[in-house]
C-alpha positions as CSV (number, residue, x, y, z in Angstrom):
1,M,-3.9,13.5,-15.6
2,T,-7.6,13.3,-16.3
3,Q,-8.1,17.1,-16.2
4,S,-5.9,19.3,-18.5
5,I,-5.2,22.9,-17.8
6,D,-3.2,25.7,-19.4
7,Y,-0.4,26.3,-16.9
8,K,0.3,29.8,-18.2
9,E,-3.3,30.8,-18.1
10,V,-3.7,29.7,-14.4
11,G,-0.4,31.3,-13.4
12,L,1.4,28.2,-12.2
13,I,4.5,29.0,-10.1
14,C,6.8,26.4,-8.5
15,G,9.9,26.5,-6.3
16,L,12.1,23.8,-4.8
17,E,13.8,22.9,-1.6
18,V,16.2,20.1,-2.5
19,H,17.6,18.1,0.5
20,Q,20.8,16.1,0.0
21,Q,22.6,14.1,2.7
22,L,26.4,14.7,3.0
23,L,29.0,12.0,2.9
24,T,30.6,12.6,6.4
25,E,31.8,10.1,8.9
26,K,30.0,11.7,11.8
27,K,26.7,13.4,12.4
28,L,26.2,17.2,12.4
29,F,26.1,18.0,16.1
30,C,27.5,14.9,17.8
31,R,30.2,12.3,17.1
32,C,27.9,9.4,16.4
33,P,28.6,7.6,13.0
34,A,26.6,8.9,10.1
35,G,25.0,6.5,7.6
36,L,24.9,3.5,10.0
37,Y,21.4,2.2,9.6
38,T,19.9,-0.5,11.8
39,K,16.8,-2.7,11.8
40,D,16.6,-3.5,15.5
41,H,16.9,-1.4,18.6
42,D,18.3,-1.5,22.2
43,G,15.7,0.8,23.8
44,T,12.7,3.0,23.4
45,V,11.8,6.5,24.6
46,L,8.2,7.8,24.8
47,R,7.7,11.6,24.3
48,H,4.8,14.1,24.0
49,M,5.3,17.4,22.2
50,R,4.0,20.7,23.4
51,P,4.1,24.0,21.5
52,T,6.2,26.9,22.8
53,L,6.0,30.6,22.3
54,S,8.3,32.2,19.6
55,E,10.7,35.0,20.4
56,L,7.8,37.4,19.5
57,G,5.4,35.7,22.0
58,E,3.4,33.8,19.3
59,Y,2.5,30.2,18.7
60,D,3.2,28.6,15.3
61,G,0.1,27.3,13.6
62,T,1.7,24.0,12.8
63,A,2.7,23.4,16.4
64,L,-0.8,24.1,17.6
65,M,-2.2,21.6,15.0
66,E,0.3,18.9,16.0
67,F,-0.7,19.4,19.6
68,K,-4.3,18.7,18.8
69,T,-3.4,15.3,17.5
70,K,-2.5,14.1,21.1
71,K,0.2,11.8,19.6
72,N,2.2,9.4,21.7
73,I,5.7,9.5,20.1
74,V,8.0,6.5,20.5
75,Y,11.7,6.5,19.4
76,L,13.6,3.3,18.7
77,L,17.2,3.7,19.8
78,H,20.3,1.7,18.9
79,Q,23.5,2.3,20.9
80,K,25.6,2.2,17.8
81,N,24.2,5.3,16.1
82,V,22.6,7.5,18.8
83,C,23.7,9.2,22.0
84,T,22.2,11.5,24.6
85,Y,22.4,14.5,22.2
86,E,19.7,13.1,19.9
87,M,17.4,12.7,22.9
88,D,18.0,16.3,23.9
89,D,19.7,15.3,27.1
90,T,23.1,16.7,26.1
91,P,24.0,20.1,24.5
92,P,25.2,20.0,20.9
93,F,28.9,19.7,19.9
94,L,30.3,22.3,17.6
95,L,29.1,22.1,14.0
96,N,30.8,19.3,12.1
97,A,33.7,21.0,10.2
98,N,33.7,18.5,7.4
99,A,29.9,19.0,6.8
100,L,30.4,22.7,6.7
101,D,33.2,22.3,4.1
102,V,30.9,20.3,1.9
103,A,28.1,22.9,2.3
104,I,30.6,25.6,1.3
105,E,31.6,23.6,-1.8
106,Q,28.0,23.3,-2.9
107,C,27.5,27.0,-2.4
108,L,30.5,27.8,-4.6
109,M,29.3,25.4,-7.3
110,L,25.9,27.1,-7.2
111,G,27.5,30.6,-7.4
112,C,26.3,31.7,-4.0
113,D,27.7,34.4,-1.8
114,I,29.2,32.7,1.3
115,V,28.1,34.2,4.7
116,D,30.9,35.6,7.0
117,E,29.5,33.8,10.0
118,V,27.3,30.7,10.4
119,H,24.5,31.2,13.0
120,I,22.6,28.1,14.1
121,A,18.8,28.5,14.3
122,R,16.1,26.2,15.6
123,K,13.3,25.3,13.3
124,Q,10.3,23.9,15.3
125,Y,9.0,20.4,14.4
126,L,6.3,18.9,16.6
127,D,5.3,16.0,14.3
128,G,7.7,13.8,16.3
129,S,10.3,13.5,13.5
130,I,12.9,15.1,15.8
131,P,12.9,14.3,19.5
132,T,14.0,17.7,20.5
133,G,11.0,19.3,18.8
134,F,13.2,21.4,16.6
135,Q,15.8,21.0,13.9
136,R,19.1,22.8,14.0
137,T,19.9,24.6,10.8
138,A,22.2,27.3,9.5
139,I,22.4,29.4,6.3
140,V,25.8,29.0,4.5
141,G,25.2,30.8,1.2
142,V,22.8,33.1,-0.6
143,N,22.0,34.7,-4.0
144,G,23.2,31.9,-6.3
145,K,22.4,31.3,-9.9
146,L,22.1,28.2,-12.1
147,P,21.9,28.1,-16.0
148,F,18.6,26.6,-16.8
149,R,16.8,26.3,-20.2
150,G,18.5,29.4,-21.6
151,R,17.8,31.5,-18.5
152,E,19.1,31.7,-14.9
153,L,17.4,29.9,-12.0
154,T,17.8,31.8,-8.8
155,I,19.2,30.0,-5.7
156,I,17.8,31.9,-2.8
157,Q,19.9,30.1,-0.1
158,V,21.8,27.0,0.8
159,S,21.6,25.7,4.4
160,V,23.3,23.0,6.4
161,E,21.0,21.1,8.8
162,E,20.5,17.8,10.6
163,D,18.3,15.1,9.1
164,S,15.2,13.8,10.9
165,C,14.1,10.3,12.0
166,R,12.7,7.6,9.8
167,E,9.0,6.8,10.3
168,V,8.3,3.2,11.2
169,S,4.6,3.3,11.8
170,D,1.7,5.7,12.3
171,K,-1.4,4.2,13.9
172,G,-4.1,6.1,15.6
173,H,-2.5,8.2,18.3
174,L,0.8,6.4,18.3
175,I,3.7,7.2,15.9
176,V,7.0,5.3,16.0
177,W,10.3,6.6,14.7
178,R,13.7,5.0,14.1
179,T,16.6,7.3,15.1
180,D,19.4,6.0,12.9
181,R,19.0,8.7,10.3
182,L,18.6,11.4,12.9
183,G,21.4,14.0,12.8
184,I,23.0,13.0,9.5
185,P,24.2,16.3,7.9
186,L,22.3,17.5,4.9
187,I,22.2,20.6,2.7
188,E,18.9,22.3,1.7
189,T,19.1,24.2,-1.6
190,V,16.2,26.6,-2.1
191,T,15.3,27.9,-5.5
192,G,13.3,30.9,-6.5
193,P,9.6,30.4,-7.5
194,E,10.6,30.5,-11.2
195,L,9.4,27.2,-12.6
196,H,6.2,27.3,-14.6
197,E,5.7,23.9,-16.1
198,P,5.6,20.5,-14.4
199,D,8.4,19.1,-16.5
200,E,10.6,22.1,-15.6
201,V,10.3,21.0,-12.0
202,E,11.7,17.6,-12.7
203,E,14.5,19.0,-14.8
204,A,15.4,21.5,-12.1
205,I,15.5,18.8,-9.4
206,L,17.9,16.7,-11.5
207,L,20.1,19.8,-12.3
208,V,20.5,20.7,-8.6
209,G,21.1,17.0,-7.9
210,R,23.9,16.9,-10.4
211,V,25.6,19.9,-8.9
212,C,25.3,18.4,-5.4
213,R,26.9,15.1,-6.6
214,S,29.6,16.6,-8.7
215,T,32.1,16.8,-5.8
216,G,31.5,13.2,-4.7
217,H,31.0,14.4,-1.2
218,V,27.3,13.6,-0.9
219,R,25.4,10.3,-0.2
220,V,23.6,8.4,-3.0
221,G,20.8,5.8,-2.9
222,M,17.2,5.7,-1.7
223,G,16.5,8.4,0.9
224,A,19.8,10.2,0.5
225,S,18.0,13.0,-1.4
226,R,14.5,14.3,-1.1
227,Q,12.8,17.4,-2.3
228,D,9.9,19.6,-1.2
229,V,8.0,21.2,-4.2
230,N,6.2,24.4,-3.5
231,V,3.3,25.1,-5.8
232,S,0.7,27.8,-6.3
233,V,-1.5,29.2,-9.0
234,R,-2.8,32.7,-9.5
235,G,-5.1,33.6,-6.7
236,G,-4.0,30.6,-4.7
237,R,-1.4,30.1,-1.9
238,R,1.8,28.3,-1.5
239,V,1.3,24.5,-0.9
240,E,4.4,22.4,-0.1
241,I,4.5,18.8,-1.4
242,K,6.8,17.3,1.2
243,G,9.5,14.7,0.7
244,V,9.2,13.9,-3.0
245,P,11.6,10.9,-3.2
246,Q,12.2,10.9,-7.0
247,A,12.4,13.6,-9.5
248,G,10.2,11.6,-11.9
249,W,7.3,11.9,-9.5
250,A,7.3,15.7,-9.8
251,P,5.4,16.4,-13.1
252,A,2.3,14.4,-12.0
253,L,2.4,15.9,-8.5
254,V,2.7,19.5,-9.7
255,H,-0.1,18.9,-12.3
256,G,-2.3,17.4,-9.7
257,E,-1.7,20.3,-7.3
258,A,-2.4,22.9,-10.0
259,V,-5.7,21.2,-10.8
260,R,-6.5,21.0,-7.1
261,Q,-5.9,24.7,-6.6
262,V,-7.9,25.7,-9.7
263,N,-10.8,23.6,-8.5
264,L,-10.6,24.9,-4.9
265,L,-10.7,28.5,-6.2
266,K,-13.9,27.7,-8.1
267,L,-15.3,26.1,-5.0
268,R,-14.5,29.4,-3.1
269,D,-16.4,31.3,-5.7
270,E,-19.4,28.9,-5.4
271,L,-19.4,29.3,-1.6
272,H,-19.3,33.0,-1.9
273,S,-22.3,32.9,-4.3
274,R,-24.2,31.0,-1.6
275,G,-23.5,33.6,1.0
276,F,-20.5,31.9,2.7
277,T,-18.1,34.8,2.6
278,K,-16.7,34.9,6.2
279,P,-15.3,32.2,8.5
280,D,-18.2,32.6,11.0
281,S,-20.7,32.0,8.1
282,I,-19.8,28.3,8.2
283,K,-22.0,26.5,10.7
284,I,-22.2,22.8,11.4
285,E,-24.3,20.6,13.6
286,H,-23.3,17.1,14.8
287,T,-25.2,14.3,16.4
288,D,-24.3,11.0,18.1
289,V,-25.9,8.4,15.9
290,T,-24.2,5.3,17.3
291,D,-27.6,3.6,18.1
292,F,-29.0,4.5,14.7
293,F,-26.3,2.3,13.0
294,S,-26.5,-0.6,15.5
295,D,-28.3,-2.9,13.0
296,S,-27.0,-1.3,9.8
297,A,-25.6,-3.3,6.9
298,L,-22.5,-1.1,7.4
299,E,-21.0,-3.5,10.0
300,F,-17.9,-1.5,10.6
301,L,-20.2,1.1,12.3
302,H,-21.3,-1.5,14.9
303,R,-19.8,-1.1,18.3
304,E,-18.8,-4.8,18.5
305,N,-17.2,-4.8,15.1
306,W,-15.2,-1.7,15.9
307,E,-14.0,-3.3,19.1
308,R,-13.0,-6.4,17.0
309,F,-11.0,-4.1,14.7
310,V,-9.3,-2.6,17.7
311,A,-8.4,-6.0,19.1
312,N,-7.2,-7.4,15.7
313,D,-5.1,-4.3,15.1
314,E,-3.6,-4.5,18.6
315,R,-4.6,-1.0,19.5
316,R,-4.1,-0.1,23.2
317,R,-5.8,2.5,25.4
318,G,-3.3,5.2,26.2
319,F,-1.2,4.5,23.1
320,E,-3.0,4.0,19.8
321,L,-6.3,5.0,21.4
322,L,-7.6,7.7,23.7
323,S,-9.9,6.8,26.6
324,G,-13.7,7.0,26.0
325,P,-16.6,5.2,24.5
326,F,-17.1,4.3,20.8
327,C,-19.2,6.8,18.9
328,V,-20.6,7.2,15.4
329,R,-21.1,10.9,14.7
330,A,-23.2,12.5,11.9
331,I,-22.1,16.1,10.9
332,R,-24.7,18.2,9.1
333,L,-23.4,20.8,6.7
334,P,-26.2,23.4,6.3
335,G,-26.4,25.0,2.8
336,L,-23.4,23.0,1.5
337,A,-25.1,20.4,-0.6
338,G,-23.0,19.4,-3.7
339,T,-19.7,20.6,-2.2
340,L,-18.5,17.2,-1.0
341,S,-18.5,15.9,-4.5
342,W,-16.9,19.1,-5.9
343,P,-13.8,18.2,-8.0
344,G,-10.5,18.5,-6.3
345,Q,-7.4,16.7,-7.5
346,P,-7.8,14.7,-10.7
347,D,-10.2,11.8,-9.9
348,L,-10.8,13.0,-6.4
349,T,-13.4,15.3,-4.7
350,F,-13.5,17.8,-1.9
351,A,-14.5,15.0,0.5
352,H,-10.9,13.7,0.1
353,E,-9.8,17.1,1.7
354,L,-11.9,16.3,4.7
355,T,-10.6,12.7,4.9
356,G,-7.0,13.9,5.2
357,R,-7.8,16.3,8.0
358,V,-9.8,13.7,9.9
359,R,-7.1,11.1,9.5
360,V,-4.2,13.3,10.5
361,I,-5.6,15.5,13.2
362,A,-8.5,13.5,14.7
363,C,-6.4,10.2,14.2
364,L,-9.4,8.3,12.9
365,D,-7.8,6.0,10.4
366,Q,-10.1,3.0,10.0
367,Q,-10.9,2.8,6.3
368,P,-12.8,4.4,4.7
369,I,-12.3,7.1,7.4
370,L,-15.5,8.9,6.6
371,L,-18.8,8.5,4.8
372,H,-20.8,11.3,3.1
373,S,-24.3,11.7,1.7
374,E,-23.2,12.6,-1.8
375,K,-21.5,9.2,-2.4
376,W,-23.1,6.8,0.1
377,P,-22.0,3.2,-0.1
378,D,-24.1,0.9,-2.3
379,Y,-25.8,-1.9,-0.3
380,Q,-29.3,-3.3,0.1
381,G,-31.4,-0.7,1.8
382,A,-28.8,2.0,1.5
383,K,-31.2,4.6,0.0
384,G,-33.7,4.2,2.8
385,E,-31.1,4.3,5.5
386,I,-29.5,7.5,4.3
387,Q,-32.9,9.1,4.0
388,R,-33.8,8.2,7.6
389,L,-30.4,9.5,8.7
390,K,-31.0,12.8,7.0
391,K,-34.4,13.1,8.6
392,K,-33.0,12.2,12.1
393,T,-30.3,14.9,11.7
394,G,-32.6,17.5,10.3
395,C,-31.0,17.7,6.8
396,G,-32.9,19.7,4.2
397,P,-32.5,19.5,0.4
398,N,-29.6,22.1,0.5
399,D,-27.6,20.3,3.3
400,S,-25.0,17.6,3.2
401,L,-24.0,15.0,5.7
402,V,-20.7,13.5,6.9
403,V,-20.4,10.5,9.1
404,V,-17.3,9.6,11.2
405,W,-16.7,7.0,13.9
406,G,-14.2,6.0,16.6
407,I,-13.5,7.1,20.2
408,E,-15.9,9.9,21.1
409,Q,-13.2,12.5,21.7
410,D,-11.8,11.9,18.3
411,T,-15.2,12.2,16.6
412,L,-15.7,15.6,18.2
413,C,-12.3,16.6,17.0
414,A,-13.2,15.4,13.5
415,A,-16.4,17.4,13.5
416,E,-14.4,20.6,14.3
417,E,-11.8,19.8,11.6
418,V,-14.6,19.4,9.0
419,R,-15.8,22.9,10.0
420,L,-12.3,24.3,9.9
421,R,-11.6,22.9,6.4
422,Y,-14.8,24.5,5.1
423,V,-13.6,27.8,6.8
424,D,-10.4,27.4,4.8
425,A,-12.5,26.7,1.6
426,V,-14.2,30.1,2.0
427,E,-10.8,31.8,1.7
428,G,-9.7,29.5,-1.2
429,I,-6.4,27.6,-0.8
430,P,-5.1,26.8,2.7
431,N,-1.3,26.9,3.3
432,E,-0.6,23.2,3.7
433,T,2.1,20.6,3.6
434,R,1.0,17.6,1.6
435,Q,2.2,14.0,1.4
436,P,3.0,12.7,-2.1
437,F,2.1,9.4,-3.7
438,V,3.5,7.6,-6.7
439,D,0.2,8.0,-8.6
440,G,0.5,11.8,-8.6
441,S,-2.0,12.4,-5.8
442,T,-1.3,14.0,-2.5
443,D,-2.9,14.0,1.0
444,F,-2.9,16.4,3.9
445,E,0.1,16.2,6.2
446,R,0.0,19.4,8.3
447,I,-0.6,23.1,8.3
448,L,2.3,24.8,6.5
449,P,4.7,26.2,9.1
450,G,5.2,30.0,9.3
451,P,8.1,32.2,10.4
452,D,7.1,31.9,14.1
453,R,8.7,28.5,14.3
454,M,12.3,29.8,13.7
455,Y,14.4,31.2,16.6
456,P,18.1,31.4,17.5
457,D,19.9,28.4,19.0
458,T,21.5,29.7,22.2
459,D,23.4,26.4,22.7
460,S,25.6,27.0,19.5
461,P,28.1,29.8,19.1
462,P,28.5,31.6,15.8
463,Q,31.2,30.1,13.6
464,Q,33.3,32.3,11.3
465,I,34.0,31.3,7.7
466,T,37.3,32.7,6.7
467,R,38.3,33.8,3.2
468,E,41.2,31.4,3.3
469,R,38.9,28.5,3.9
470,T,36.6,29.4,1.1
471,E,39.5,29.9,-1.4
472,R,41.0,26.6,-0.4
473,L,37.7,24.8,-1.2
474,R,37.2,26.8,-4.4
475,D,40.6,25.7,-5.7
476,A,39.7,22.0,-5.3
477,L,36.3,22.2,-7.0
478,P,35.5,19.9,-9.9
479,E,34.3,21.1,-13.2
480,L,30.9,22.6,-13.2
481,P,28.4,20.0,-14.4
482,W,27.0,21.9,-17.4
483,L,30.5,22.5,-18.7
484,R,31.3,18.8,-18.3
485,E,28.1,17.9,-20.0
486,E,29.0,20.2,-23.0
487,R,32.5,18.6,-23.2
488,Y,31.2,15.0,-23.1
489,S,28.3,15.6,-25.5
490,G,30.8,17.2,-27.9
491,V,32.4,13.7,-28.4
492,G,29.1,12.0,-29.0
493,V,28.1,10.8,-25.5
494,P,24.3,10.8,-24.9
495,L,22.9,13.0,-22.2
496,D,21.4,10.1,-20.2
497,T,24.9,8.6,-19.9
498,I,26.4,11.9,-19.0
499,Y,23.8,12.5,-16.3
500,F,24.4,9.0,-14.9
501,L,28.1,9.6,-14.8
502,I,27.7,12.8,-12.8
503,R,25.0,11.4,-10.4
504,R,27.0,8.3,-9.6
505,G,30.5,9.7,-9.5
506,G,31.7,8.1,-12.7
507,A,32.5,11.5,-14.3
508,R,35.4,11.8,-11.8
509,L,36.8,8.5,-12.9
510,V,36.4,9.4,-16.6
511,D,38.5,12.6,-16.2
512,L,41.0,10.7,-14.0
513,V,41.7,8.0,-16.6
514,V,41.8,10.5,-19.4
515,D,44.3,12.7,-17.6
516,R,46.5,10.0,-16.0
517,G,45.8,6.9,-18.1
518,G,45.7,8.4,-21.6
519,A,42.1,7.1,-22.2
520,D,39.9,8.3,-25.0
521,V,37.1,10.5,-23.5
522,R,34.3,8.8,-25.4
523,R,35.4,5.3,-24.6
524,A,35.9,6.1,-20.9
525,C,32.4,7.7,-20.7
526,F,30.7,4.6,-22.2
527,F,32.8,2.3,-20.0
528,F,32.0,4.0,-16.7
529,G,28.5,5.1,-17.7
530,E,27.2,2.0,-19.4
531,R,29.4,-1.1,-19.4
532,I,30.2,-1.7,-15.8
533,K,26.5,-1.3,-14.7
534,G,25.9,-5.0,-15.4
535,L,28.9,-6.0,-13.2
536,R,27.6,-3.8,-10.4
537,R,24.2,-5.3,-10.6
538,D,25.8,-8.8,-10.5
539,G,27.5,-7.9,-7.2
540,V,31.0,-7.3,-8.5
541,A,32.5,-4.6,-6.2
542,V,33.5,-2.2,-9.0
543,D,33.1,0.8,-6.7
544,G,35.8,-0.5,-4.4
545,I,38.5,-0.6,-7.2
546,P,41.3,1.9,-6.4
547,D,41.8,4.9,-8.7
548,D,45.4,3.9,-9.5
549,L,44.2,0.5,-10.8
550,W,41.7,2.1,-13.1
551,C,44.4,4.4,-14.5
552,D,46.7,1.4,-14.9
553,L,44.0,-0.4,-16.8
554,F,43.5,2.4,-19.3
555,S,47.3,3.0,-19.7
556,L,47.7,-0.7,-20.5
557,V,44.8,-0.9,-23.1
558,S,46.0,2.3,-24.7
559,S,49.1,0.4,-25.8
560,D,47.2,-2.9,-26.4
561,G,43.6,-2.3,-27.3
562,T,42.9,-6.0,-27.7
563,L,43.0,-6.5,-23.9
564,F,39.9,-4.3,-23.6
565,E,37.9,-6.9,-25.4
566,D,38.1,-9.0,-22.3
567,W,37.3,-6.1,-20.0
568,K,34.6,-8.0,-18.0
569,R,37.1,-10.7,-16.8
570,I,39.8,-8.1,-16.1
571,V,37.5,-5.8,-14.1
572,S,36.1,-8.7,-12.1
573,Q,39.6,-9.7,-11.2
574,M,40.5,-6.1,-10.3
575,A,37.6,-6.1,-7.8
576,A,38.6,-9.4,-6.3
577,V,42.4,-9.3,-6.0
578,G,42.9,-6.3,-3.8
579,D,46.4,-4.8,-3.8
580,R,47.8,-6.2,-7.1
581,S,49.3,-4.5,-10.1
582,M,47.6,-4.5,-13.4
583,R,50.4,-6.5,-15.0
584,D,49.9,-9.2,-12.4
585,I,46.2,-9.4,-13.1
586,V,46.7,-9.7,-16.8
587,E,49.3,-12.4,-16.3
588,E,47.0,-14.2,-13.8
589,I,44.2,-14.3,-16.4
590,G,46.6,-15.4,-19.1
591,L,46.1,-12.5,-21.4
592,D,49.9,-11.8,-21.6
593,K,50.4,-14.9,-23.8
594,K,49.4,-14.4,-27.4
595,P,48.6,-17.7,-29.2
596,V,50.6,-18.2,-32.4
597,N,48.9,-21.0,-34.3
598,W,45.3,-20.3,-33.5
599,R,44.3,-20.1,-37.2
600,E,45.2,-23.8,-37.6
601,D,42.5,-24.8,-35.2
602,L,39.6,-23.1,-37.1
603,P,39.0,-25.7,-39.8
604,E,38.3,-28.4,-37.2
605,I,36.0,-26.1,-35.2
606,V,34.1,-25.2,-38.4
607,Q,33.7,-28.9,-39.2
608,T,32.7,-30.2,-35.8
609,R,30.7,-27.4,-34.1
610,Q,27.1,-26.7,-34.8
611,P,24.4,-24.4,-33.3
612,D,21.9,-26.2,-31.1
613,Y,19.1,-25.1,-33.3
614,P,20.6,-24.5,-36.8
615,N,18.5,-22.6,-39.4
616,D,21.0,-22.9,-42.3
617,S,21.8,-19.2,-41.9
618,V,25.5,-18.2,-42.5
619,G,25.1,-15.3,-40.1
620,Q,23.8,-17.6,-37.3
621,R,26.6,-20.1,-37.9
622,H,29.2,-17.4,-37.9
623,R,27.9,-15.8,-34.7
624,F,27.8,-19.2,-33.0
625,L,31.4,-20.1,-34.1
626,M,32.7,-16.7,-33.0
627,G,31.3,-17.3,-29.5
628,A,33.0,-20.7,-29.4
629,V,36.4,-19.4,-30.6
630,M,36.5,-16.2,-28.6
631,K,36.2,-18.0,-25.3
632,N,39.9,-18.7,-25.6
633,L,41.0,-15.8,-27.7
634,R,39.1,-12.8,-26.3
635,G,41.6,-10.2,-25.0
636,R,44.5,-11.9,-26.7
637,I,43.6,-11.8,-30.5
638,P,41.6,-8.9,-32.0
639,A,38.0,-9.9,-32.6
640,K,38.1,-8.5,-36.1
641,D,41.0,-10.7,-37.0
642,V,39.3,-13.8,-35.6
643,S,36.1,-12.9,-37.6
644,S,38.0,-12.5,-40.8
645,A,39.9,-15.8,-40.4
646,L,36.7,-17.6,-39.4
647,H,34.9,-16.3,-42.6
648,S,37.8,-17.7,-44.6
649,A,37.6,-21.1,-42.9
650,M,33.8,-21.3,-43.4
651,E,34.2,-20.5,-47.1
652,D,36.9,-23.2,-47.5
653,R,34.6,-25.7,-45.8
654,A,31.7,-24.8,-48.1
């Protein structure tokens, strides 16, 4: 956040694509179990991706970029959660009917128009995250609205689609994926580009998430929801920050991208002022300087040290490495002096833009990935060495220099990517997908896909959505989250507690015990939203307690509120006993027996019991004695009665 900007002045615009996994037993297009994650594998498959022409006879730019990486793609398979469909050896089953029902539910909650027929499309992905090279997806609803900060947030569309693989490692030219997540149904909710402040983006993500979770038919936990944040400023282009795992990351990421685009637009103007106005005006020259660095203090540029790095990192020819000799390559940038240190993201420069392209596309990932003349490493003799290098490569005072190293083919690819990134800089903001980091920075991931990557899936027939089906699902919908929030807050429940209840399914239990157990709304909200969190953290299986038992508990305590004072012991027993009645549990704990002569024991307790570290405070002594007495009386005698009797006993003793 080291560079502040006026978001309104720069014309910040953001939109969201919120992805939420659905709570189904089976995957979307096969009958493998959904949500069964594994850490080991039974087999592997090696694949290489190649771009294909779209229906209009055109290649998608992202597909061509991924093809340049020459990636070897390995999939780790486990027989419990994948079948031949995931490996593209079997046609898809019909769309999972349960997943489609959940998607329709979400569309209704979001106020969308439901389509008459679901048509499956293929969305091309050549990064290896899906073995088929495409994701099957279908639009279910369009034209929705959400109340947001006194206005309406447009929901452009809601789609149901299959999730991708989980990345295990990405090293050089080898990327490894685990396939257990592959094919899990998810919905993608796309908002309009109507968010203009970073904190609005976080709030909108949470709002869409609460709508998704209101039905209880979606998955929760790490990885179950992810969002892509689309950002642009006036004069810029849409940049997608891909796979933001937590809403709390969004403000810093959006701010950083806005700063980045503002700075890149200033760099464009600077390049134009220097005469770089067209793509072909960017020229580079590159030279093999391997021998030049053979005795340099930069030991990682020595051939033998690079080979040691390859051996230590267990990189293999044909897998992590291409064939060919080691090479150090110097890239001269005529007329571009000062641009490598041009500000980009907060605390980063334009050189970071080049680093991302070189790492992803040329697969040169030995840190620091590249060196450049505007921030050369500091070591003895560094100044003389960079001057000699500039002279060797013909650099003048207006030129800059970039150095890359690795397999020769990769360094040639890196040189071309440096040129292409400057070509993009001449136009301003490239359409990119960027990877997010927790510190608010992003890095290049791939060229932003275009419409050419979408085409019909001829393996899947259209599926009609009848009015009867839609109305059946509409009748079973829960209360809209913003109406529930208004109702709960009206009895004094804080918003943070309300949001937690909706996100984690506690709101359903609140309404259930209020309706069937006669519970007080406020007490039920604090109970499910705050109190049982500690038991859950301690490993008590509170989420496995049947609904009927919760209702019985609140019915019982509505007639005997004293029982609720021992709620921890009661709930722990409810989670442990299985199929037992509430009356049996209370009797088992001994809360059904009310002691009669408990007051007679207080004088002796007051006389004999002392805090471990007394400070002569009446309050401390009272708290200590209350703890001692309530061990046996909690849930059987009201705490206020015990406190009053204890005060009297202490006064008599004094």
